[in-house]
N, C-alpha and C positions, 0 to 999 in steps of 0.2 A: 351553252352559259350554265348545266345541271357539273360540267367536267373542273369549269372554273370554282364554284361551290366545293368541291369532293377537296381539291387542293387546298387552296384555302384551310377546310377543316381538317384536312390532314396534317397540316403546316402545323398548323396551333396546338392537333392533341396530341402528337407525338414530336414535330419540330421541337417545341417548346420543353416540355419536358428533354430532352436530350440535349435540347443547348444546356438546361437549368443541372443535367446530369456532368457530363461532362465541363464546368465550369465549377463544379461541387470537387470535382477529382482533381482538377490542376488543384486549386485552394490548399486543401490538402495535402499536394506531394513535402511538405515540410515538415509537418506535422511528425512526432512519435510515441507510440504509446510509454509508459515509466514502467521500467520493467514490475512483475510477477511477483509480490512477496507474500501471498497470502495462503495463510495454511499453519500448522505445528510446528514450534520451533523450541529447540532448544537451548538457553544460553546456560556458558561455559564462561566464569569465572574465577578470579583469585580473590579477585575483593571480596568483604565482604555484602550482604546482599539486608544486612538485619531489618531494615527500616522494610525494604518493600516484599525479599525470602520467597522468589516468584521464580524459578530453574526453568518454567516454559510458559507460553506467551501461547496463544490464536490472536493470529491476523486474518482483519478480512481486509477486502482491500474493495474502492469503486474508482476508476480511474485515480486521481493523486488523490482522495480519499482516502482514509486510513482506518479501523478500530484496532485497537489491541486489549484482546479480553487477555485479563491472568487466570489462573486459575486457581484462584483464592474461596473462601467461602462466601465470602461479599458478592464477590463475579465481578467483581473491578473492572470498569472499562476507560481507556485510555482516547481521543481522539485526537487525530493528527494528519498532517501532511506530509508525499513521498514529493521530491519538487529533485531534481536537476541527482538524481540516485542518493537523498540524502533521507530517511526518516526522520520526521520529527514530531513527539508527542506527548499526550500531558492528557495527566488526570487529577483526580483526590486519590491522598493516598492515606487515608483518614486522618484523624484529631485535625481537618479543617487544615493541612498542608497539601500539600503541590508537590506530585511526582513529574518526574522526566524523563523522558529516555526519546535521544539521539541514536542516529546509526547511520553509517555509509553503506549501500546497497553491491558488495562486493561481485566478481566472477558471473558464471553466466551460468540455466538451468543446466542441468539440478542439482550442482555444483556451486551455486548460490550463499554465499554467504553473508551477513549481519554483523559490519563493526562498528563498537558505539560506547557511551555512556548512560547510566542511569544515576538519577539522584533526586532527594525529593531537597525543595525548597525552605529554607530554614529548621533545619534539621542540625544542630551541630553535632550529634553522631552519629550521623552519619556519613560517609566520607562517597564519593562518589565512585561508582562501582566499573570500571572497564570489565566489556563482554564480548565475547563471539557468538552466536548464534548463530545452529546448521540447523536445516529442515530434519522437523522429526519426520522415519520413518511413515506412512499412509500405513492403513489396515490392507490394503490390496498389494503393496509389495509387501510384503509378509514378514516385516521387518531384515529387510536387504537392503 
């Protein structure tokens, strides 16, 4: 009788969690993480960025959610999503206007680049600015 209770207890306390773990592992096989884009990025463009005027940005990432922080006096932040290797973010750009940032994530680490456009809705004097962004070297890399 004691052996039967121990067997049932073992199956309940070990078997059920093991079954849940294996099931979760099987369900998650087709899920892939979005590409990592967090860090400092330098924008290179031949277009005028007069309405935005920011050559460097910091991107923070949590899964698909991203926040782009500009290095301006107002500490401007744009929020968006990274889906299917495409970044889409928007945020305030002064005077009640909305700035938009769209880019495709290309390449693998460490040579990953962002190629896209930056523009301001409702700004007749601001053209869309095409850009290529590369990661800025981290202080640990010593600028290499």
